[in-house]
C-alpha positions as CSV (number, residue, x, y, z in Angstrom):
1,M,100.4,82.3,114.1
2,A,97.2,82.7,116.0
3,N,95.2,85.8,115.2
4,T,97.2,86.7,112.2
5,Y,95.2,87.4,109.0
6,T,96.8,88.5,105.8
7,Q,96.0,88.9,102.2
8,I,99.3,89.3,100.3
9,Y,99.7,88.5,96.6
10,L,103.0,88.8,94.9
11,Q,104.2,88.4,91.3
12,I,107.8,87.3,91.5
13,V,110.1,87.5,88.4
14,F,113.7,86.2,88.1
15,V,115.9,85.4,85.1
16,V,118.4,82.8,83.9
17,K,122.0,83.9,84.4
18,G,123.3,85.7,81.3
19,R,119.7,85.7,80.0
20,Q,120.4,82.6,78.1
21,N,117.5,80.5,76.7
22,L,118.2,77.4,78.9
23,I,114.7,76.3,79.9
24,S,113.4,74.2,77.0
25,E,109.8,73.7,76.2
26,N,110.3,70.0,76.8
27,N,111.3,70.6,80.4
28,R,109.2,73.7,81.3
29,E,106.2,71.8,82.9
30,E,108.5,69.6,85.0
31,L,110.4,72.6,86.2
32,Q,107.1,74.4,87.0
33,K,105.9,71.4,89.0
34,F,109.2,71.3,90.9
35,I,109.1,75.0,91.7
36,S,105.4,74.6,92.8
37,G,106.6,71.9,95.3
38,I,109.1,74.3,96.8
39,V,106.5,77.1,97.2
40,Q,104.0,74.7,98.8
41,N,106.7,73.1,101.1
42,R,107.5,76.7,102.3
43,G,103.8,77.1,103.3
44,Q,102.9,79.4,100.5
45,K,100.2,79.2,97.8
46,L,101.2,79.1,94.2
47,I,98.5,80.7,92.0
48,A,100.2,80.7,88.7
49,I,103.7,80.0,87.2
50,Y,105.2,80.2,83.8
51,C,108.8,79.5,82.9
52,M,110.0,81.2,79.7
53,P,113.3,80.0,78.2
54,D,115.2,82.8,80.0
55,H,113.0,84.0,82.9
56,T,110.2,82.9,85.2
57,H,107.0,84.5,86.6
58,L,105.2,83.3,89.6
59,L,102.0,84.6,91.3
60,V,102.1,83.6,95.0
61,G,99.5,84.0,97.8
62,F,102.0,84.9,100.4
63,K,101.9,84.2,104.2
64,P,104.2,86.1,106.5
65,S,105.8,82.9,107.8
66,I,108.9,83.4,105.6
67,S,110.5,86.4,104.0
68,I,110.2,87.1,100.3
69,S,113.9,86.9,99.9
70,D,114.1,83.6,101.7
71,L,111.4,82.1,99.5
72,V,113.0,83.3,96.3
73,R,116.4,82.0,97.5
74,D,114.9,78.6,98.2
75,I,113.2,78.5,94.8
76,K,116.3,79.5,92.9
77,A,118.7,77.3,94.8
78,G,116.4,74.3,94.7
79,S,115.5,74.6,91.0
80,S,119.1,75.2,90.0
81,K,120.1,72.1,91.8
82,F,117.3,70.2,90.2
83,I,118.1,71.4,86.7
84,N,121.8,70.5,87.1
85,E,120.9,67.0,88.5
86,Q,118.7,66.4,85.5
87,N,121.5,67.4,83.1
88,W,119.2,69.4,81.0
89,I,122.0,71.7,79.8
90,Q,125.7,71.4,79.1
91,G,127.6,73.2,81.8
92,K,126.1,74.6,85.0
93,F,122.7,76.2,85.3
94,N,122.2,79.3,87.5
95,W,119.7,82.0,88.0
96,Q,120.8,85.6,87.8
97,E,121.2,87.4,91.1
98,G,118.2,89.4,92.3
99,F,114.4,89.3,91.6
100,G,111.4,91.6,91.1
101,A,108.4,91.3,93.5
102,F,105.2,93.2,92.8
103,S,102.1,93.2,95.0
104,Y,98.5,93.0,94.0
105,G,95.1,93.1,95.6
106,H,92.7,90.2,95.6
107,W,90.6,91.8,92.9
108,D,93.6,91.7,90.5
109,L,94.3,88.0,90.9
110,D,92.4,86.8,87.8
111,K,94.0,89.4,85.5
112,V,97.5,88.8,86.9
113,A,97.2,85.0,86.8
114,K,96.1,85.2,83.1
115,Y,99.1,87.5,82.5
116,V,101.5,85.0,84.1
117,L,100.1,82.0,82.3
118,N,100.1,83.8,78.9
119,Q,103.8,84.7,78.9
120,K,104.6,82.8,75.8
121,E,102.1,84.8,73.7
122,H,102.8,88.0,75.5
123,H,106.5,87.8,74.6
124,T,105.7,87.5,70.9
125,K,104.6,91.2,71.2
126,K,106.9,92.6,73.9
127,R,110.5,91.9,74.9
128,F,111.3,91.0,78.5
129,K,113.3,94.2,79.1
130,E,110.3,96.4,78.0
131,E,108.0,94.3,80.1
132,Y,110.2,94.5,83.2
133,L,110.8,98.2,82.9
134,E,107.1,98.8,82.6
135,L,106.5,96.9,85.8
136,L,109.0,99.0,87.6
137,K,107.4,102.1,86.3
138,E,103.8,101.0,87.0
139,F,104.8,100.2,90.6
140,D,106.8,103.5,90.9
141,I,110.0,101.6,91.8
142,S,113.1,103.7,91.5
143,Y,116.1,101.7,90.2
144,D,119.7,102.1,89.2
145,Q,120.3,100.9,85.6
146,K,123.5,99.2,86.6
147,Y,121.7,96.9,89.0
148,L,119.0,95.7,86.6
149,F,119.0,92.2,85.1
150,D,121.3,91.6,82.2
151,F,119.1,92.2,79.2
152,E,119.5,90.9,75.7
153,E,119.6,93.8,73.3
């Protein structure tokens, strides 16, 4: 789009259906590369990604050529199909419904990218539920408990 200038950075978070640990360390990098390709093919800029066994964080430089929901739908559908075609798990792989999207300014990119890339170490100290609820609180996002991700207790 001519004369359209934006600076939109989003951290996107979504989880494996049932919060099962289905993304193995052996397959993590290949899945991250596949998701990176989806993001790039949709005209967006992937800044950082880290797939934990049960959830994924992405930091995306977002252009307004596609809606956030459409991008996440494409990532989840494409990566689910990829995982199932690779036969990485017994049964069928799916992502849980919904996602979180949190916006940041340009000055926060280095800090947020390090946070995304450091998920493995981060989760030795903090469980995903605690992390996600803190994000919702930090961004002053009201929510209904019954519509949150399924969390392991």
